[in-house]
Each structure stands twice: as structure tokens, then as C-alpha cells.
C-alpha positions in Angstrom: 0.0 0.0 0.0 1.3 3.4 -0.9 2.1 5.4 2.3 1.5 9.2 1.9 3.5 9.8 5.1 5.2 7.4 7.4 3.4 8.9 10.5 0.8 11.6 10.7 -0.9 12.6 14.0 -2.0 16.2 13.9 -3.6 18.0 16.9 -6.3 20.5 16.3 -8.9 22.5 18.3 -12.5 21.2 18.2 -12.2 21.3 14.5 -11.2 18.4 12.2 -12.8 17.0 9.2 -12.7 13.9 7.1 -13.7 12.2 3.9 -13.7 8.5 4.4 -11.9 5.6 6.1 -11.6 1.9 6.7 -11.0 0.7 10.2 -9.8 -2.9 10.4 -10.3 -5.3 13.4 -6.6 -5.0 14.2 -7.0 -1.3 14.8 -5.3 -0.1 11.5 -7.0 3.0 10.2 -6.8 3.5 6.4 -7.8 7.0 5.3 -9.4 7.8 1.9 -9.3 11.1 0.1 -12.1 12.6 -2.1 -10.5 11.2 -5.3 -10.7 7.6 -4.0 -7.0 7.2 -3.1 -6.3 5.2 0.1 -3.4 5.8 2.5 -1.9 4.0 5.4 -0.6 6.7 7.8 0.4 4.4 10.7 -2.8 5.4 12.6 -4.4 2.9 15.0 -7.7 3.0 16.9 -9.0 0.1 19.0 -12.4 -0.8 17.5 -13.8 -1.7 20.9 -13.4 1.9 22.0 -15.6 3.4 19.2 -19.0 4.6 20.4 -20.1 6.6 17.3 -19.0 7.2 13.8 -19.9 9.0 10.6 -18.5 8.9 7.1 -15.8 11.2 8.1 -15.4 11.1 11.9 -15.0 8.7 14.9 -15.8 9.2 18.5 -14.4 6.9 21.2 -15.5 6.2 24.7 -12.8 8.6 26.1 -14.5 11.4 24.1 -11.7 11.6 21.6 -12.6 12.7 18.1 -10.7 11.3 15.1 -11.3 12.7 11.7 -9.9 12.7 8.1 -9.9 15.6 5.7 -10.5 15.7 1.9 -6.8 15.0 1.2 -6.8 11.9 3.5 -4.9 13.5 6.4 -5.9 12.1 9.9 -6.5 14.4 12.8 -6.9 13.4 16.5 -8.3 16.0 18.8 -6.4 15.8 22.1 -6.8 19.3 23.6 -10.5 19.1 24.4 -13.2 16.4 24.6 -16.0 15.6 22.3 -19.6 15.0 23.6 -20.3 12.2 26.1 -23.3 11.0 24.1 -25.1 11.8 20.8 -28.7 12.6 20.1 -28.3 11.9 16.4 -25.6 11.6 13.8 -24.9 11.3 10.1 -22.0 11.2 7.7 -20.9 14.8 8.1 -22.6 15.9 11.3 -23.5 14.8 14.8 -25.9 16.3 17.4 -24.7 16.1 21.0 -26.9 15.1 24.0 -26.8 18.8 24.8 -28.5 19.6 21.5 -25.5 21.1 19.9 -25.2 20.6 16.1 -21.7 19.9 14.9 -21.0 20.1 11.2 -17.8 18.5 9.9 -16.4 20.3 6.8 -14.3 19.0 4.1 -11.5 21.3 4.9 -10.9 20.1 8.5 -13.2 22.1 10.7 -16.2 21.4 13.0 -18.7 24.2 13.3 -20.9 24.0 16.4 -24.3 25.5 16.7 -26.1 25.6 20.1 -29.0 28.0 19.7 -31.0 26.4 16.9 -34.6 25.9 18.3 -35.3 23.3 15.7 -32.4 21.2 16.8 -33.2 21.7 20.5 -36.9 20.8 20.4 -37.2 18.7 17.3 -36.8 14.9 16.8 -34.5 13.6 14.1 -36.6 11.0 12.2 -34.3 10.5 9.1 -30.7 11.2 8.4 -28.2 10.8 5.6 -24.7 12.1 5.2 -25.3 15.8 4.7 -29.1 16.0 5.3 -31.6 15.1 8.0 -35.3 15.3 8.6 -36.4 16.8 11.9 -40.0 16.6 13.2 -41.2 19.6 15.3 -44.8 20.5 16.1 -45.9 17.6 13.8 -44.1 19.3 10.9 -41.3 17.6 9.0 -38.4 19.9 8.2 -35.6 19.0 5.8 -32.2 20.3 7.0 -29.2 20.2 4.6 -25.6 20.7 5.4 -23.0 22.8 3.6 -19.8 20.8 4.1 -17.7 23.6 2.5 -18.7 26.5 4.8 -20.1 24.5 7.7 -23.6 26.0 7.6 -27.0 24.3 8.0 -30.1 25.2 6.0 -33.7 24.5 6.7 -35.9 24.2 3.6 -39.2 25.9 3.9 -42.4 24.0 2.8 -42.7 26.2 -0.3 -39.1 25.3 -1.3 -39.8 21.6 -0.8 -43.0 21.8 -2.7 -41.2 23.5 -5.6 -38.7 20.6 -5.6 -41.4 18.1 -5.5 -40.0 16.7 -2.3 -42.2 15.5 0.6 -40.1 14.5 3.6 -42.8 12.1 4.7 -42.4 10.1 1.5 -38.7 9.4 1.8 -38.3 5.7 1.2 -34.5 5.1 0.7 -31.5 7.1 1.7 -27.8 7.4 0.9 -25.2 9.9 2.1 -25.8 12.7 -0.4 -29.0 11.5 -1.9 -32.5 10.2 -1.0 -35.4 8.5 -2.9 -39.1 9.0 -2.3 -41.8 6.4 -2.5 -42.5 7.4 -6.1 -38.9 6.4 -7.0 -37.8 10.0 -7.6 -34.2 10.6 -6.6 -32.9 13.8 -5.0 -29.3 14.7 -4.5 -27.8 17.1 -1.9 -24.5 18.7 -3.0 -21.6 19.8 -0.9 -23.2 23.3 -0.5 -26.4 21.8 0.8 -28.4 22.4 -2.4 -31.1 19.9 -3.3 -31.8 18.8 -6.9 -34.6 16.7 -8.3 -33.3 14.0 -10.6 -36.7 12.8 -11.9 -35.4 13.3 -15.5 -33.0 10.4 -15.0 -35.7 7.9 -14.4 -37.2 6.0 -11.4 -35.0 4.6 -8.6 -37.3 2.6 -6.6 -36.0 -0.7 -5.1 -32.3 0.1 -4.8 -30.2 -3.0 -4.4 -27.4 -1.2 -2.5 -27.1 2.2 -0.9 -23.7 3.8 -0.3 -22.7 7.2 1.0 -22.0 8.5 -2.6 -23.1 5.7 -4.8 -26.0 3.3 -5.4 -26.9 0.2 -7.2 -30.3 0.5 -8.9 -32.9 -2.1 -9.3 -31.3 -3.2 -12.6 -27.9 -3.7 -11.0 -26.4 -0.5 -12.6 -23.9 1.3 -10.4 -24.2 5.1 -10.2 -21.9 7.6 -8.5 -23.3 10.7 -6.9 -20.5 13.4 -6.8 -20.3 16.1 -4.2 -21.5 18.7 -6.7 -24.8 16.8 -7.1 -24.1 15.2 -10.4 -25.1 11.6 -10.8 -23.1 9.6 -13.3 -22.9 6.1 -14.7 -19.2 5.3 -14.5 -17.1 3.0 -16.5 -16.9 -0.1 -14.3 -13.6 -1.7 -13.4 -13.2 -5.0 -15.3 -13.4 -7.1 -12.2 -16.4 -5.4 -10.5 -19.0 -8.0 -10.0 -22.2 -8.0 -7.9 -21.7 -5.7 -4.9 -22.2 -7.8 -1.7 -21.0 -5.4 1.0 -21.1 -1.6 1.4 -19.0 0.6 3.7 -19.6 4.3 3.2 -17.7 5.1 0.0 -16.4 1.6 -0.4 -17.7 -1.8 -1.4 -16.8 -5.4 -1.9 -18.1 -7.6 -4.7 -19.1 -11.2 -4.5 -15.4 -12.3 -4.9 -14.3 -10.0 -2.1 -12.6 -7.5 -4.4 -12.4 -4.0 -2.8 -13.5 -0.8 -4.6 -13.6 2.8 -3.6 -16.0 5.4 -5.1 -14.8 8.9 -5.8 -16.6 11.8 -4.2 -15.3 14.5 -6.5 -13.9 14.8 -10.1 -11.8 17.5 -11.8 -14.1 20.3 -13.0 -12.3 20.6 -16.3 -12.8 16.9 -17.0 -16.4 16.8 -15.7 -17.5 19.6 -18.0 -15.3 18.8 -20.9 -17.0 18.6 -24.3 -14.2 16.3 -25.4 -15.7 12.8 -25.4 -12.3 11.2 -24.7 -11.6 13.4 -21.7 -15.0 12.8 -20.2 -14.8 9.1 -20.8 -11.4 9.0 -19.1 -12.9 10.8 -16.1 -15.6 8.1 -15.8 -12.9 5.5 -15.4 -11.6 7.3 -12.3 -14.8 7.2 -10.4 -14.5 3.7 -9.2 -11.0 2.5 -8.1 -9.9 -1.0 -7.4 -7.0 -0.6 -5.1 -3.8 -2.7 -5.2 -4.1 -3.2 -1.4 -7.2 -5.3 -0.9 -8.7 -5.1 2.7 -10.4 -8.4 3.5 -14.1 -7.6 4.2 -13.9 -10.1 7.1 -11.3 -7.9 8.9 -13.1 -4.6 8.4 -15.0 -3.2 11.4 -16.1 0.1 9.8 
């Protein structure tokens, strides 16, 4: 496995962020960046100490937060403690038992909000990676998360109606997408903006749901990028039926390990050159040279 650095253990304030990771049963933490590259930075966390996790953060029983940024760097917060318990959590956020909303950004920061009445008095009934549904006064509110600036947004009923999204009809969920009972898929981009993807067909009966990818009812694999684009990538030659999903990673029936990219170069993504765009599609799913055995992976 390629090692980005031999050892990396950075200390921060109550602010660290992450993209993705694999934690093995022997305590080895493998970090993953936004372009689906995996690194072994000689980081270890005892799996038995983990009490909560998201796509990009871990909280242990000693209230230590460990996170990974969009470049794959690992951060351990040692100068102050995380919450003792959580009210709710998702891929890029967690709400403490004191009703504090903590947003994990892609650049390595955690923004904490403690005066949001909706968070304080509402009940979280659904959550994805960068979105959640909160029920307050018998009204369902969709809250989205800006993982770039660390903000949260509450979509008003009129805005939801304009999008054709009824929170009570959410049937299936991923990290940055959701599907309603009519099979309409909605994406939530890195800035917290919601898009209706009904023009791309129906997505009822998903076979697998990942943080940034899905397998539809026909077995087609689609990647949902952090800008809200949903693409049908060029599949690696050995990718078979996906049998196990772990955030931005998956194993197929032959236990081959794959990572799904969260971002793509803007120039390639918007290129009118068919060859350039096609080359970009081959980068969205990576089969790494180092193959973690699914039986040894805890998270």
C-alpha cells in the first residue's frame, strides 16, 4: 500500500474533518481522500473503543474525536473532549446530547451551533450524510448541510414543494441522496443544495445504498458526486455483484475491494471532449492494489 507519510498525527482544536476511512479489526485506520485514493498513515484506533461514527469522523469512549480531511490526512483532537453522548448523527454531522449541532467540513473544521430551536426541540426521524429530517410540532423539516462552509439550511415548505419533495415520502437514503416512495431521486450537494433527478428515471427498489453511490434495481452502479451530479461510471473490469457496502467503499461477491470517488476535476467533468469525459468516468471507481479483506473490516 502506498504510504502518503510514514506517520501523521496532527492535533487541532475542536475542528477536524474527514472524507472516508476503513477501520480494520486489528485497529489499523486506512484513510481515503475525495478522489478515492487510500493511505496507510500508521494510525491505530481500537475498534472496541468506538461509540459513534460518521462517514468522516469517529468518537471513542474517552470522548476523543478522530477525523480525516478531503486529502486523506488524519486528525486526532487531544486538547478538548467531544460529547459524552449523541442525540443523532450522520455522515458529516453529529448532534450532542446537549442539542449542539456539529458540522464536519471537508477542509478540516467542525462548526458547532447551540442556539437552533429546531435542533433543540425537534426529533430527528431520518438522516443521511449531509441531510436530515427533523420533526417539530408535527411538521417535518428538511435540513441540509454545507460541508464547505459549515452552515446548515432548513428548507421551507414552499421550497420543498417547488422541488417536488415531501419528507414524509422518503423511502430510501444514501449519504448525499434520497429516494421518495415514487422512485424520484434527489441529490444534496456539498453546499447543501437539493436537486430533483426525476429526469434520470425512477430509482425505486435500490439494491445497495452507499454514501456517494448506489446500485439501482437493474444492477447498474451510479456515483453521486459532491457537486450533485449523478453519473454512470465505466466499471472496473473485475467489478461483479456488490455484496457489502461501507460508506464510500464496497466489496463484490469475490471480495474484491473498490472505492467510489466523491469528486472529479471540474475541467474533465464539464469537458466537451468525449475522450476526456470518458477518461474521467474510469476514475470514479477505483480497485486498489491493497485489498482489505471484508472479514477484517469493522467500519
